[in-house]
C-alpha positions as CSV (number, residue, x, y, z in Angstrom):
1,M,-29.4,-60.3,19.5
2,S,-27.4,-60.2,22.7
3,P,-25.4,-57.4,23.6
4,A,-22.6,-59.6,23.4
5,S,-23.2,-60.3,19.6
6,R,-23.9,-56.8,18.5
7,S,-21.2,-55.5,16.3
8,P,-19.4,-52.6,17.9
9,E,-20.5,-49.2,16.5
10,K,-18.1,-46.6,15.1
11,P,-16.9,-44.3,17.2
12,S,-17.9,-40.7,16.1
13,K,-15.1,-38.6,14.6
14,A,-14.1,-36.3,17.1
15,V,-13.0,-32.6,16.3
16,H,-9.6,-31.5,17.9
17,P,-10.5,-28.4,19.8
18,I,-7.1,-26.9,18.2
19,N,-8.4,-27.8,14.6
20,A,-11.7,-26.3,15.4
21,R,-10.0,-22.9,16.5
22,V,-8.0,-23.0,13.2
23,S,-10.9,-23.4,10.9
24,I,-13.1,-20.8,12.6
25,K,-10.0,-18.5,12.3
26,K,-9.9,-19.2,8.5
27,A,-13.4,-18.8,8.1
28,A,-13.4,-15.1,9.9
29,Q,-10.4,-13.7,7.9
30,P,-12.7,-12.7,4.9
31,L,-14.9,-11.0,7.4
32,D,-12.3,-9.3,9.4
33,R,-10.5,-8.1,5.8
34,I,-14.1,-6.6,4.7
35,A,-14.4,-4.7,8.2
36,L,-10.7,-3.3,7.7
37,L,-11.5,-1.9,4.3
38,A,-14.9,-0.8,5.8
39,H,-13.3,1.0,8.5
40,Q,-10.8,2.3,6.2
41,L,-13.1,3.8,3.7
42,R,-15.5,5.4,6.6
43,T,-12.5,7.6,8.0
44,P,-12.4,9.9,5.3
45,L,-16.0,9.8,4.3
46,S,-16.6,10.6,8.0
47,A,-14.4,13.8,7.7
48,I,-15.9,14.8,4.6
49,N,-19.3,14.5,6.1
50,A,-18.6,16.5,9.4
51,L,-16.7,19.2,7.3
52,A,-19.4,19.6,4.7
53,Q,-22.0,20.0,7.7
54,G,-20.0,22.3,9.5
55,L,-19.5,24.7,6.1
56,M,-23.1,24.5,5.8
57,R,-24.4,25.6,9.2
58,R,-21.8,28.1,9.9
59,S,-20.5,29.4,6.7
60,E,-22.1,32.6,6.9
61,R,-20.3,33.3,10.2
62,M,-16.9,32.1,9.3
63,S,-13.9,34.2,7.8
64,G,-12.8,33.4,4.1
65,E,-9.7,31.9,5.8
66,D,-11.6,29.4,7.9
67,I,-13.6,28.4,4.6
68,R,-10.6,27.7,2.7
69,S,-9.2,25.6,5.6
70,R,-12.1,23.4,5.8
71,A,-12.6,23.0,2.1
72,E,-8.8,22.0,1.8
73,R,-9.1,19.4,4.5
74,I,-12.7,18.0,2.6
75,W,-10.1,18.1,-0.4
76,R,-7.3,16.1,1.2
77,A,-10.0,13.4,2.6
78,S,-11.5,13.0,-0.7
79,L,-7.8,12.2,-2.2
80,R,-7.4,9.5,0.5
81,L,-10.7,8.0,-0.4
82,D,-9.8,8.2,-4.2
83,E,-6.6,6.5,-3.1
84,L,-8.1,3.9,-1.3
85,I,-11.1,2.9,-3.7
86,E,-8.2,2.8,-6.6
87,M,-6.2,0.4,-4.4
88,I,-8.7,-2.0,-3.9
89,M,-10.0,-2.1,-7.4
90,S,-6.0,-2.6,-8.5
91,Y,-5.7,-5.3,-5.7
92,T,-9.1,-6.9,-7.1
93,R,-7.6,-6.9,-10.8
94,A,-4.2,-8.2,-9.8
95,S,-6.0,-11.0,-7.8
96,A,-8.1,-12.1,-10.5
97,G,-5.0,-11.9,-13.3
98,G,-6.6,-9.1,-14.7
99,M,-3.7,-6.3,-14.3
100,L,-2.0,-6.2,-18.0
101,L,0.9,-4.3,-19.1
102,N,0.2,-1.4,-21.3
103,P,3.8,-0.7,-22.2
104,S,5.3,2.6,-23.8
105,E,8.5,4.8,-23.8
106,F,8.9,7.3,-21.0
107,N,11.2,9.5,-19.0
108,P,12.1,7.6,-15.8
109,E,13.5,10.7,-14.2
110,A,10.3,12.8,-14.9
111,L,8.1,9.9,-13.5
112,I,10.0,9.9,-10.2
113,R,10.1,13.6,-9.7
114,R,6.2,13.7,-10.4
115,A,5.3,11.2,-8.2
116,C,7.4,12.9,-5.4
117,R,6.1,16.4,-6.1
118,E,2.7,15.0,-5.6
119,Q,3.1,13.4,-2.9
120,G,5.1,16.5,-1.4
121,N,1.4,18.4,-2.2
122,H,-0.3,16.0,0.2
123,E,2.0,17.3,3.0
124,P,3.6,20.5,1.9
125,G,5.8,20.9,5.0
126,R,7.8,17.3,4.2
127,L,11.1,17.7,2.7
128,F,12.1,15.4,-0.3
129,K,15.6,15.1,-0.9
130,I,16.0,13.4,-4.3
131,D,19.1,12.5,-5.7
132,I,18.9,11.1,-9.3
133,Q,21.9,10.5,-11.6
134,G,22.7,8.6,-14.8
135,L,19.3,7.2,-15.8
136,P,18.7,6.7,-19.1
137,E,16.5,9.1,-21.4
138,T,13.7,6.6,-22.0
139,I,12.9,3.2,-20.8
140,V,10.0,1.0,-21.6
141,G,7.2,-0.2,-19.2
142,D,3.8,0.9,-18.3
143,P,4.5,4.3,-16.7
144,I,0.8,4.3,-15.0
145,L,1.4,1.2,-13.0
146,L,5.1,2.1,-12.2
147,E,4.1,5.5,-10.9
148,Q,1.2,3.7,-8.8
149,A,4.0,1.5,-7.1
150,L,6.4,4.4,-6.6
151,V,3.5,6.5,-5.0
152,I,2.5,3.5,-2.8
153,V,6.2,3.6,-1.4
154,L,6.5,7.3,-1.1
155,S,3.1,7.4,0.8
156,N,4.2,5.0,3.2
157,A,7.4,6.5,4.2
158,I,5.4,9.8,4.8
159,K,2.7,7.8,6.8
160,Y,5.0,6.1,9.3
161,S,7.8,8.9,9.8
162,P,7.6,12.4,11.7
163,P,6.6,15.2,9.3
164,E,9.9,17.0,10.2
165,R,12.1,14.1,8.7
166,P,12.8,14.1,5.4
167,V,12.4,11.4,2.8
168,R,15.2,10.4,0.5
169,V,14.8,9.4,-2.8
170,T,17.8,8.1,-5.1
171,A,17.9,6.7,-8.3
172,R,20.8,5.1,-10.2
173,E,21.4,2.7,-13.5
174,G,22.4,-0.7,-12.4
175,K,23.1,-4.2,-14.1
176,N,19.1,-5.4,-13.5
177,G,17.9,-1.8,-14.5
178,I,16.9,1.3,-12.6
179,A,17.3,1.2,-9.0
180,V,15.0,3.6,-7.0
181,R,15.5,3.8,-3.1
182,V,13.2,5.4,-1.0
183,K,14.6,6.2,2.5
184,D,12.7,7.4,5.8
185,E,13.3,7.8,9.2
186,G,10.3,6.4,10.7
187,I,9.2,3.6,13.0
188,G,10.7,0.8,11.0
189,I,9.5,-2.5,10.8
190,S,10.1,-5.4,13.3
191,E,12.4,-8.3,12.2
192,R,9.6,-10.8,12.8
193,D,7.3,-9.1,10.4
194,L,9.6,-8.2,7.7
195,P,8.9,-11.8,5.8
196,F,5.2,-11.1,5.8
197,L,5.1,-7.4,4.3
198,M,4.1,-8.6,0.9
199,Q,1.1,-10.6,1.9
200,P,-1.7,-8.9,1.3
201,F,-3.7,-7.2,4.2
202,F,-0.7,-8.0,6.5
203,R,0.3,-4.9,8.8
204,G,3.0,-4.9,11.2
205,C,2.5,-4.9,14.8
206,N,3.8,-1.3,15.5
207,A,1.5,-0.2,12.3
208,R,-2.0,-1.0,13.6
209,D,-2.7,2.5,14.8
210,Y,-1.8,4.1,11.5
211,P,-4.6,4.1,8.7
212,G,-4.2,1.6,6.0
213,T,-5.3,-1.5,4.5
214,G,-2.3,-3.7,4.3
215,L,-2.4,-4.0,0.5
216,G,-0.2,-1.4,-0.9
217,L,3.3,-3.1,-0.5
218,S,1.8,-6.5,-2.0
219,L,0.3,-4.6,-5.0
220,A,3.4,-2.5,-5.5
221,W,5.5,-5.8,-5.5
222,H,3.1,-7.2,-7.9
223,I,3.4,-4.3,-10.3
224,L,7.1,-4.7,-10.3
225,K,6.9,-8.4,-10.7
226,L,4.9,-7.9,-13.8
227,H,7.7,-5.7,-15.2
228,G,10.3,-8.4,-14.5
229,G,11.6,-6.3,-11.6
230,G,11.6,-6.6,-7.8
231,L,11.3,-4.8,-4.4
232,Q,13.1,-5.1,-1.4
233,I,13.0,-3.8,1.9
234,E,15.4,-3.2,4.8
235,S,14.2,-1.8,8.1
236,K,15.1,-1.9,11.8
237,E,12.4,-1.0,14.1
238,G,12.5,2.5,15.4
239,R,15.3,3.4,12.9
240,G,13.6,3.7,9.6
241,T,12.7,1.7,6.3
242,T,14.6,1.7,2.8
243,V,12.4,0.5,0.1
244,T,14.3,-0.3,-3.3
245,L,12.4,-0.6,-6.6
246,T,14.3,-2.4,-9.2
247,I,12.7,-1.5,-12.7
248,P,14.1,-3.1,-15.7
249,E,14.8,-0.8,-18.6
250,R,12.8,-2.7,-21.2
251,N,9.7,-5.0,-20.5
252,I,7.0,-5.4,-23.1
253,T,5.4,-8.9,-21.7
254,G,5.8,-8.8,-18.2
255,A,5.9,-11.7,-15.7
256,P,2.6,-13.9,-15.4
257,G,1.0,-14.1,-11.7
258,T,-1.5,-13.3,-9.2
259,L,-1.6,-12.1,-5.8
């Protein structure tokens, strides 16, 4: 067959360099997330390891106060580790649609004050200004999940603001349920980051140097969504953040969905 009579060969399919880069980036995302989680888990573990070894080697030469100080730091690191593990497990359940409500009656003011007290114990020098007025004696919901959502928001307020700045917590009854507002005077959130805060693993550009997984707010939002409520964020970079949790007074079945 002469070269002129040969049928033309099909051109090979070219991969656009931009598409190739996008595909590689998408494939790397799960590995990046695993690396982030591993790093966050390793940080408290490293602290526990170093402090425990120091106690073992020098306990006979240390004063009682030094031993108590190191023991407290080990305890706080273990709390951080426990929080991270619980966050990851809760995110896994939510992603698989396995997070279900276990509704019961509870006192909302008692729940709010307990969450503030426990977070205050983690940072004893922090001032909490609590203003709760006009809440019903009881509401129906899952108190364990709702407290977890509030703790996530309180923990963020503490983490991203200087220790000498107060965290303000207000709670009022509104037409859509109870509105709990947590206001800090911290680093705030840039306008370009605000639309993405509910996405799992997302971290703001000015939060990269702080410990965290990027799961907290998406998990809190999901818990409130299950209750038929919501979570709103107002913030300006460098001027603090206000997070409002809206909790319906009665929710038994919850709203379906996964993260």
